[in-house]
C-alpha positions in Angstrom: -76.8 111.2 -94.3 -75.5 109.7 -97.6 -77.3 106.5 -96.7 -80.5 107.6 -97.1 -79.6 109.5 -100.3 -78.1 106.2 -101.6 -81.0 104.7 -100.3 -83.4 106.6 -102.3 -81.0 106.3 -105.5 -81.1 102.6 -105.4 -84.7 102.7 -104.9 -85.6 104.7 -108.4 -83.0 102.7 -110.0 -84.4 99.5 -109.5 -87.9 101.2 -110.0 -86.5 102.7 -113.5 -84.7 99.3 -114.3 -88.4 97.3 -113.8 -90.0 99.9 -116.3 -87.8 99.0 -118.8 -87.5 95.4 -118.0 -91.0 94.7 -117.0 -91.0 91.7 -119.5 -88.7 89.8 -120.9 -86.7 91.6 -123.2 -83.9 89.8 -125.1 -83.6 90.3 -128.9 -85.4 87.0 -129.5 -88.6 87.9 -127.7 -88.7 91.6 -128.1 -86.7 92.6 -131.3 -84.1 95.9 -130.6 -86.0 97.0 -127.4 -83.4 97.7 -124.4 -82.3 95.9 -122.1 -80.9 96.7 -118.1 -78.8 93.9 -116.1 -78.3 95.0 -112.6 -76.1 93.3 -110.3 -75.7 93.8 -106.3 -72.5 92.6 -104.7 -73.1 92.6 -100.8 -69.2 91.3 -100.0 -68.0 94.4 -101.7 -71.0 97.0 -101.4 -71.1 97.2 -105.4 -74.0 97.8 -107.8 -72.9 96.8 -111.4 -74.8 97.9 -114.2 -75.4 97.2 -118.0 -77.5 98.7 -120.9 -78.3 97.2 -123.8 -80.0 99.7 -126.0 -80.7 97.5 -128.9 -81.7 94.6 -126.6 -79.9 92.0 -124.6 -77.7 89.5 -126.5 -75.3 86.5 -125.6 -73.0 87.9 -128.0 -73.9 91.6 -127.6 -71.7 94.3 -125.7 -73.5 96.9 -123.6 -73.6 100.0 -124.7 -73.4 101.2 -121.1 -71.9 99.7 -118.2 -71.1 101.2 -114.3 -69.7 99.6 -111.3 -70.1 101.8 -108.5 -69.1 101.0 -104.9 -71.7 102.4 -102.9 -69.4 103.2 -99.7 -66.9 105.2 -101.8 -67.5 109.1 -101.4 -68.5 109.6 -105.0 -71.4 106.5 -105.0 -74.0 109.6 -105.2 -72.9 111.2 -108.0 -72.4 107.9 -109.7 -75.6 106.7 -109.3 -76.6 110.2 -110.5 -75.1 109.3 -113.5 -76.6 106.2 -113.7 -80.3 107.9 -113.1 -79.7 109.7 -115.9 -78.5 107.2 -118.2 -81.5 104.8 -117.1 -83.9 108.3 -117.8 -82.6 108.4 -121.6 -83.2 104.4 -122.1 -86.8 104.8 -120.5 -87.2 107.7 -123.7 -85.3 105.7 -126.3 -87.5 102.2 -125.2 -90.9 104.4 -125.5 -90.0 105.6 -129.0 -89.1 101.9 -129.8 -92.2 100.8 -128.7 -94.2 103.6 -130.5 -92.3 103.0 -133.7 -93.3 98.6 -133.5 -96.7 99.9 -133.0 -97.4 102.0 -136.1 
């Protein structure tokens, strides 16, 4: 059933978000480390995601946005795209952290 797939994807997404944002990541705190914002809207069965590759700021536009309705037939495909994008963001974070520690 697709619900099990979507549930696994959502769990993976949240784990990746925590890996990216396991500490405060606004620009004032971490410089330019990536920030991910994810919202779930239960009344519309909707997941919204925003990725800020250079860190979140009040006047900063996200580098990537996704609006995924989890009860639509293309939800699993769109979640996979988000997972891929988060994977790229994790690699970006690792490179930036390595650069900061040099």
